[in-house]
Phi, psi and omega in degrees: 000147188300322185290338186249326179276086191257174177278102187274357176053031194286108168235112189256139179280157175296141186280339190225151171264164176297156183299115182223014181289162178297130190303323185282352178264119179299148177293145176273122175299315184299317187269328188249324187263314182303315178298324179294313179297320181299321183279320189262329190248319187299326179307330180251351186227072180225180178298329181283323182218091183261079180301132181067016181071015184246138177240144178230020186271353170221162178297318180300315181291328180302329183274350182272141180289150174273204183297333181290338182080355181286144180291119184287323182231119182228084179290153179297145182290334180210161179301336183279342183293137179290127182270132178230136178301327186290346182288331180252117184302323179300311182291321179300319179292326182290327184260358184298143175272350180280116183297339179282323183272330188296142176244150000291144180290143176055036180210167177294150176300155175296144175301149181306323181297322179288321177296321178298323178297313180296316179301313182296319180298317178294316180300326181278001175117358178051048185276154179255130181239019175273191181265337185211112187290342179270357183284144177302143181300333178301333181257346177283323183294148176295152175304143183284150165253116188272147176294158179299144175292166178297146179300323178227131180283139176285344180204164176285158176249145171300135187264091181276354180207132174219157177197158172268154171285170184300332180274347179077016181245009175219157180238130174266137180226132177291128180241207179264106185058031179194168167242123179267147183239129187234147173275180185289348177264001178085021177266135178286121185243348183195152176229119179263112189259185179063046178248156174305166189309313177228144178259127183253342173203136177244130179222142174269144175293159181305328180270000175074014181260345185235136169257118178265131184238114172275119191211183176151188177234124187308129177076001183236310179199158173213157183187169171244126176253128177263120184254127173287115186292332180292318184257339185078008182268152176287121180275319179198163179237123187236166169052047180292140183214177182267003175211171191297148170273124187259338180201163176206158178208133176283134180281126178300132175077009180212155180273057184228151176233134170264135185235128177258129186231159179284357176272013176082001186253153169247129178242134173251120188236136171281114186279358173269315179269345182068016179270143175282119182280317182204151176230127182249129185238043184275340183270154181254006181203186181314136168266112192266337183205157184214149179203143173262152168282176191296330180257007175073017181267343180233149179230133179241149181223157175234150186213156174290351178280012176076021179229157166238143185231150178238129184238151165285123188289335182277312183268339185081006181295135176283122183260319181218138174240101185266123182233027186289338183288324185067021182205168179302136180259130189251333185218154178208139173216155168271143170279160179308137182093337174077007181275345178224159177230162171235141176226146178245155186213171177287351176283359177079036179214164170241131176251143173247129185214161187276138177290336184290317187218004180077011179290130180285135180247344178196154172229131179242122179279140185254331185093356179186169179306138178260141180253215186300148176258140178238127182268128173247188178281097179087007181205166174237151176245136177221121172282148186226166179281353177266024171073021179235159168245130186247145173252124181246126181276132177293328187298318184226010178062025181267152170274104187272336179213144173238116180273109188243142180156337176295149179256004181210177178311141174260117188262335187211159179201160177203151177262146173292159182305325178270002178060027176268341183227160179231140172241142180224152181234135184257164176299331181274008177087008182271134172257137176230139175254144183223152168273125180294318184294313184267340185076012184271150177286135179253001179145162179203156179198165174269126180277068184230102178303000000 
């Protein structure tokens, strides 16, 4: 789909340097070997695609033989034992001159430095230094430190995330491995780096000191990075997954974040202890949006599986499964009081329905696919694929204003803290500011450093 299959500008650096660690210090599987396997081996040797019956996506699976029955990892029994590459099937395949046997298949051979790392790790005993040997390597590896983004972008990026700063006088925009910060005149004033490849949702913490970024690289990793707004530094990395994090929401009255991910899961994480409190696996496809009710007792989700779901936040019990759209659901919010919800969909509508039983109470036509929903005081905001941002009144379900001026799909929007202004982001990289009261444009620019 156009909104998600974006121009990722992907030029990736090599993950590893040649073995240069101090000889007497054993290599760390977590830091040196797991990232290498994740990049080079897991794409063909995982639970989803176990070529040759062999998996390399966890440490435990790495040690199990594939269909050939050959031992994949065979460390020497003692320091005196002569080490041979041929003893370990994994290493033998990596160094083989036979193009049919050599791994990775249909790819260039691993650089000698990377093979040396694996050889040295096996020779040193092939030890595991993570916390759980059955855990996916994507979660065993340390959080990445990303290289700086390009000084100047060769092209604009689709703007899947925008937000105001706590004072309402700056705009945050998701960029390429960064969040760019702009003043109200459209001048770039700051760049917050070390972010996942693309940012899909930006949220401020309740106290306004942290910027939470749901980000990742499609099909490879997802996570939430908490940014200290005073320093611009990454404070912590939460809710790591094997696909991008698409949305997040701070739980009222608790130090928790709910995270919606493209791996079909919802994770509730304590952002102080960094522990996962609960994981919900009720959806069959991307979880595209997440929302808490006002007292944090209920959690709602939207998904590409054509459903929206309502959960008890304490027990995780599924309370309502709403399937009225018959299309992918992109946004979800609770109305004040929490007795009703609104959801937006690719069918070009917004539905209003009861939390008690999922009964639909209203349908609002949008004129184009609807994306994330933003709740204001007495109204909702929804960006659409027909190049407009719409304001929907809770009182009578009417579209009271259409903010027009974008030349492409509008993918994201956010309200200023005082709700006097609106910012929106387009597929073509354009940011627009609006007056909520008049619906008038206050300025626009391309978010392209």
